Phi, psi and omega in degrees: 000122180268128182247142174287172178297318179297319178294323176298319179295319178292321177295320177298318178301315180295313179296326176297316177300317180296320179297336178267006178084009182262073186291333178290322177295323176302309181295318179297318180295316178300316182296316180293325183277326189241000179058219183296343179283358183298325181289326176295317178296318178299316179302320179293320178297322178290314181302322182268011173061034171275335182222141171240152179261127181234187178097172183301320180251019181055043183240009180246106179290146178225137181285135177262177176297320175300323177294322177294322177293322176297316178300320178297318178295319180293323181282338177277337186300309180300324180294314181290329179289334180284339181004000000 
């Protein structure tokens, strides 16, 4: 999935919320930024082990170490692209 710079910023915003334990804000940000494709993006994040699903019904996403590394790359991207 190819993301625009604006989409990368929104994904970084979502991952940042998740890193702070605000998983509902994470999901809302993904939905607002990606519309109906947000569940596909979440599936990709889980598949690539950036996010794991926890909780009683496996419905609470949690950021993994891989996810933190992705967040670092996403937040560094706009700076390097400005260059």
